[in-house]
C-alpha positions as CSV (number, residue, x, y, z in Angstrom):
1,M,-3.8,16.0,30.1
2,A,-6.9,15.6,27.9
3,I,-6.4,15.0,24.2
4,K,-8.4,17.6,22.3
5,T,-6.5,18.5,19.1
6,L,-5.1,16.0,16.6
7,L,-2.9,16.4,13.5
8,S,-2.9,13.5,11.0
9,L,-0.5,13.3,8.1
10,D,-0.9,11.0,5.1
11,G,1.7,9.0,3.3
12,G,2.8,9.7,-0.3
13,G,6.5,9.7,-0.8
14,I,8.0,12.9,-2.3
15,R,4.5,14.3,-2.4
16,G,5.1,14.9,1.3
17,L,6.4,18.3,0.1
18,I,2.7,19.4,-0.3
19,P,1.6,19.0,3.3
20,A,4.9,20.4,4.5
21,L,4.2,23.6,2.6
22,W,0.7,23.7,3.9
23,L,2.0,23.4,7.4
24,V,4.4,26.2,6.7
25,E,1.4,28.4,6.0
26,V,-0.5,27.2,9.1
27,E,2.5,28.0,11.2
28,R,2.9,31.4,9.6
29,R,-0.7,32.3,10.5
30,L,-0.3,31.0,14.0
31,R,2.8,33.1,14.6
32,R,1.0,36.2,13.0
33,S,-1.7,35.7,15.6
34,G,0.8,35.4,18.4
35,K,0.1,31.7,19.0
36,G,3.5,30.2,18.4
37,S,4.3,27.1,16.4
38,V,2.3,24.1,15.0
39,R,4.0,21.9,17.6
40,D,2.5,24.0,20.4
41,H,-1.1,23.4,19.4
42,F,-1.6,19.7,18.9
43,D,-2.0,17.1,21.7
44,L,-1.4,14.2,19.4
45,I,0.3,14.0,16.0
46,A,-0.1,10.9,13.8
47,G,1.8,10.0,10.6
48,T,2.1,7.3,8.0
49,S,5.1,6.8,5.6
50,T,6.2,10.3,4.5
51,G,3.7,11.6,7.0
52,S,5.7,9.9,9.8
53,I,8.7,12.0,8.7
54,L,6.6,15.1,9.0
55,A,5.0,14.0,12.3
56,C,8.3,13.0,14.0
57,G,10.1,16.0,12.6
58,I,7.6,18.4,14.1
59,A,7.6,16.5,17.4
60,S,11.4,16.6,17.4
61,G,11.4,20.4,17.2
62,L,11.9,20.9,13.4
63,S,9.8,23.6,11.8
64,P,7.5,22.9,8.8
65,Q,9.9,25.0,6.7
66,Q,12.9,22.9,7.7
67,I,11.0,19.7,6.7
68,A,9.9,21.3,3.4
69,D,13.6,22.2,2.8
70,L,14.5,18.5,3.5
71,Y,12.2,17.4,0.6
72,V,13.6,20.0,-1.8
73,Q,17.3,19.6,-0.9
74,R,17.8,16.0,-0.2
75,H,15.3,14.1,-2.3
76,Q,18.0,12.8,-4.6
77,E,19.6,11.0,-1.7
78,I,16.3,9.2,-0.8
79,F,15.3,8.5,-4.4
80,P,18.6,8.3,-6.3
81,G,18.2,8.2,-10.1
82,G,20.1,7.5,-13.2
83,A,23.5,5.8,-12.9
84,M,23.4,5.6,-9.1
85,R,20.2,3.6,-9.0
86,L,21.3,1.4,-11.9
87,W,24.6,0.6,-10.2
88,S,22.7,-0.3,-7.0
89,R,20.3,-2.6,-8.8
90,M,23.1,-4.3,-10.6
91,G,24.9,-4.9,-7.4
92,R,21.8,-6.5,-5.8
93,L,20.9,-8.5,-8.9
94,F,23.0,-11.5,-7.7
95,T,21.7,-11.4,-4.1
96,Q,18.1,-10.3,-4.4
97,G,17.3,-11.3,-8.0
98,P,15.7,-9.3,-10.8
99,S,12.7,-8.2,-8.8
100,A,14.7,-6.5,-6.1
101,P,13.2,-3.3,-4.6
102,K,13.7,-0.2,-6.8
103,Y,15.9,1.5,-4.2
104,D,18.3,-0.1,-1.7
105,G,17.1,2.2,1.2
106,K,20.6,3.4,2.1
107,G,19.8,7.0,1.2
108,L,16.5,6.9,3.1
109,R,18.2,5.6,6.2
110,A,21.1,8.1,5.9
111,V,18.9,11.1,5.5
112,L,16.6,10.2,8.3
113,S,19.4,9.3,10.7
114,S,21.2,12.6,10.0
115,V,18.0,14.7,10.3
116,L,16.4,13.0,13.4
117,G,19.7,12.3,15.1
118,G,19.9,10.1,18.2
119,N,16.4,11.0,19.4
120,T,14.3,8.1,20.7
121,L,10.5,8.1,20.8
122,K,10.4,9.3,24.5
123,H,12.0,12.6,23.3
124,L,9.0,13.4,21.1
125,S,6.5,16.1,22.1
126,P,3.6,16.2,21.7
127,R,2.5,12.6,21.8
128,T,3.3,11.0,18.4
129,L,1.9,7.9,16.7
130,V,3.4,6.2,13.7
131,V,1.9,3.4,11.6
132,S,3.8,0.4,10.1
133,Y,3.1,-3.2,9.3
134,D,5.0,-6.4,10.4
135,T,5.1,-9.0,7.7
136,I,6.3,-11.7,10.1
137,A,3.4,-11.4,12.5
138,R,1.1,-10.2,9.7
139,S,-0.2,-7.4,11.9
140,A,-0.2,-3.6,12.2
141,V,2.5,-2.0,14.4
142,I,1.5,1.3,15.9
143,F,4.5,3.1,17.4
144,K,3.6,5.4,20.2
145,S,5.9,8.0,21.9
146,H,3.8,7.7,25.0
147,K,4.1,3.9,25.3
148,E,6.9,2.9,27.7
149,E,7.8,-0.2,25.7
150,H,8.6,2.1,22.7
151,W,10.5,4.8,24.5
152,E,14.0,3.7,23.5
153,L,13.3,3.1,19.8
154,P,15.3,5.4,17.6
155,V,13.0,7.9,15.9
156,W,14.7,7.6,12.5
157,Q,14.3,3.8,12.5
158,V,10.6,4.2,13.2
159,C,10.3,6.5,10.3
160,V,12.2,4.2,8.0
161,A,9.9,1.3,9.1
162,S,6.8,3.4,8.3
163,S,8.2,4.6,4.9
164,S,9.5,1.3,3.4
165,A,6.9,1.0,0.7
166,P,6.8,-2.5,-1.0
167,T,8.5,-2.6,-4.4
168,Y,10.3,0.8,-3.6
169,F,12.3,-0.1,-0.5
170,P,13.3,-3.2,1.4
171,G,11.5,-3.9,4.6
172,H,13.1,-2.6,7.8
173,I,14.2,-5.2,10.3
174,M,14.1,-4.1,14.0
175,D,13.1,-5.4,17.4
176,V,9.9,-4.1,18.8
177,E,8.7,-5.1,22.3
178,G,11.2,-8.0,22.3
179,K,10.1,-9.4,18.9
180,R,12.0,-9.4,15.6
181,C,9.9,-7.5,13.0
182,A,10.1,-7.1,9.3
183,L,8.4,-3.7,8.9
184,I,6.9,-2.2,5.7
185,D,5.1,1.0,4.8
186,G,2.2,1.9,7.1
187,G,0.1,2.8,4.1
188,V,-0.9,-0.9,3.8
189,V,-2.7,-0.4,7.1
190,A,-3.7,3.3,7.2
191,N,-2.2,5.6,4.6
192,N,-4.5,8.2,6.2
193,P,-3.9,7.7,10.0
194,T,-6.8,9.8,11.1
195,A,-8.8,6.9,12.4
196,C,-5.8,5.5,14.4
197,A,-5.3,9.0,15.9
198,V,-8.9,9.4,16.9
199,A,-9.0,5.9,18.4
200,E,-5.9,6.6,20.4
201,A,-7.2,9.9,21.6
202,L,-10.4,8.4,22.8
203,R,-8.5,5.6,24.6
204,L,-6.2,8.0,26.3
205,N,-9.0,10.2,27.4
206,R,-11.1,7.3,28.7
207,E,-8.1,5.9,30.6
208,A,-7.4,9.3,32.1
209,G,-11.1,9.6,33.2
210,T,-11.5,12.7,31.0
211,P,-15.1,13.7,30.4
212,E,-16.2,13.1,26.8
213,Q,-15.6,16.1,24.7
214,P,-15.5,17.0,20.9
215,L,-12.2,16.5,19.1
216,M,-10.6,18.8,16.6
217,V,-8.8,17.0,13.9
218,V,-6.6,18.5,11.1
219,S,-6.0,15.8,8.5
220,I,-3.6,16.6,5.7
221,G,-3.2,14.6,2.5
222,T,-0.4,14.5,-0.1
223,G,-2.5,15.1,-3.2
224,Q,-5.3,13.0,-4.7
225,V,-4.4,10.7,-7.5
226,T,-6.3,11.4,-10.7
227,R,-4.5,9.4,-13.3
228,P,-7.0,6.9,-14.6
229,I,-6.4,3.2,-15.1
230,P,-8.2,2.3,-18.3
231,A,-10.9,-0.4,-18.3
232,E,-8.9,-2.5,-20.7
233,A,-6.0,-2.5,-18.3
234,T,-8.1,-3.9,-15.5
235,Q,-9.1,-6.7,-17.7
236,E,-5.6,-7.5,-19.1
237,W,-3.1,-6.7,-16.3
238,G,-1.5,-9.4,-14.3
239,A,0.9,-9.4,-11.3
240,L,3.7,-7.7,-13.2
241,E,1.7,-4.8,-14.6
242,W,-0.2,-4.2,-11.3
243,A,3.0,-4.3,-9.1
244,L,3.5,-0.5,-8.9
245,P,0.0,0.9,-9.7
246,I,-1.7,-1.3,-7.0
247,I,0.3,0.5,-4.3
248,D,-1.2,3.8,-5.3
249,V,-4.7,2.3,-5.6
250,L,-4.6,0.7,-2.2
251,F,-3.1,3.8,-0.5
252,D,-5.5,6.2,-2.2
253,G,-8.6,4.1,-1.6
254,A,-7.7,3.6,2.1
255,S,-7.2,7.4,2.6
256,K,-10.6,8.2,1.1
257,S,-12.5,5.7,3.2
258,V,-10.9,7.1,6.4
259,D,-11.8,10.6,5.3
260,Y,-15.4,9.6,4.9
261,I,-15.6,7.9,8.3
262,A,-13.9,11.0,9.9
263,R,-16.3,13.4,8.3
264,Q,-19.3,11.5,9.5
265,S,-18.1,10.8,13.0
266,I,-16.3,14.0,13.9
267,G,-18.4,16.6,12.0
268,A,-17.6,20.3,12.4
269,G,-14.4,19.5,14.3
270,Y,-12.8,17.8,11.3
271,F,-10.7,19.7,8.7
272,R,-9.2,17.9,5.7
273,L,-6.6,19.6,3.5
274,Q,-6.3,17.8,0.2
275,T,-6.0,18.7,-3.5
276,Q,-6.1,17.0,-6.8
277,L,-2.9,16.2,-8.6
278,A,-2.4,16.8,-12.3
279,K,-1.7,13.6,-14.3
280,G,1.9,12.7,-14.1
281,M,2.4,14.2,-10.6
282,D,1.3,11.3,-8.6
283,D,4.4,9.1,-8.6
284,M,5.8,8.8,-5.1
285,D,9.4,8.9,-6.3
286,D,9.5,11.4,-9.1
287,V,12.1,13.8,-7.8
288,S,12.8,15.6,-11.1
289,A,13.2,19.4,-10.9
290,T,10.0,19.6,-13.0
291,N,8.0,17.6,-10.6
292,I,9.3,19.3,-7.5
293,N,8.4,22.6,-9.0
294,A,4.9,21.2,-9.9
295,L,4.3,20.0,-6.4
296,T,5.3,23.3,-5.0
297,T,3.1,25.2,-7.4
298,T,0.1,22.8,-6.7
299,A,0.5,23.4,-2.9
300,Q,0.7,27.2,-3.3
301,D,-2.3,27.3,-5.7
302,Y,-4.4,25.3,-3.2
303,L,-3.7,27.9,-0.5
304,R,-5.0,30.7,-2.7
305,E,-8.5,29.1,-3.0
306,P,-11.1,31.1,-1.1
307,Q,-12.6,28.2,0.7
308,V,-9.1,26.9,1.7
309,N,-8.2,30.4,3.0
310,Q,-11.3,30.4,5.1
311,M,-10.6,26.8,6.4
312,L,-7.1,27.8,7.5
313,D,-8.5,30.9,9.3
314,D,-11.0,28.6,11.1
315,I,-8.2,26.1,12.1
316,V,-6.0,28.9,13.5
317,A,-8.9,30.4,15.3
318,R,-9.8,27.1,17.0
319,L,-6.3,26.1,18.0
């Protein structure tokens, strides 16, 4: 089967609530038009980090609304705060030292294993691609549901591997194609996995002998960071000060470069949903009620913009 329609989902931690809510609206419009679900209309779905949870959730049969509910209802398990996080860090102080990851990852693993169950990659439909990075081999790891060597890999572990952002979570250890890997957040490779998705689609079509044809790509971000880093800080900061900000800088910069490439190479078939975040909303792990409400409001306000409403109509019409 030819690969014609692609869905690409960025990383961004708790900000994954934004694309989840946008996909809720896309699915609402599809169903209103008698076209079924989001899952029915894409030949390939790609995700990085929190985007991998969205991608694998949809390909596992979850609705966008169910995934949005996951972010709202279980965020405290993934990013525990207050006494729980302090207790965890104190317990790891003697084994991992003072610079241990912010979270122990137990909550992330528990939530994903309970939501995605015992599914392995071969159970995903449509084809699904997830990005991670192996620190041992120092190379990207691209998980593919359509690659036989990956069929038996648990979906929840693949999502943990793609979501283990440095400084936030410990790397995820698992065997991939007979090799022991220490896997971290795919954002260090492709926080916006659109280029990976397009390359994979072109390869699959070429190998299948499918005549060259235009692709339709829907790429969805998790909000554009706007909080400035002052000039003075760039002159004075060292490793300690840059530790957390550099993650956002690298992820955001990579997403924008891929967006530029996709716009130039795909043209009219490329649709990018992305909005600016107000200052203070860009933290990947801010799960306060205030921030969850702010993310929800930001997502809903974006959908009310006339040009966005028209873009969604165009997407639904072309699917």
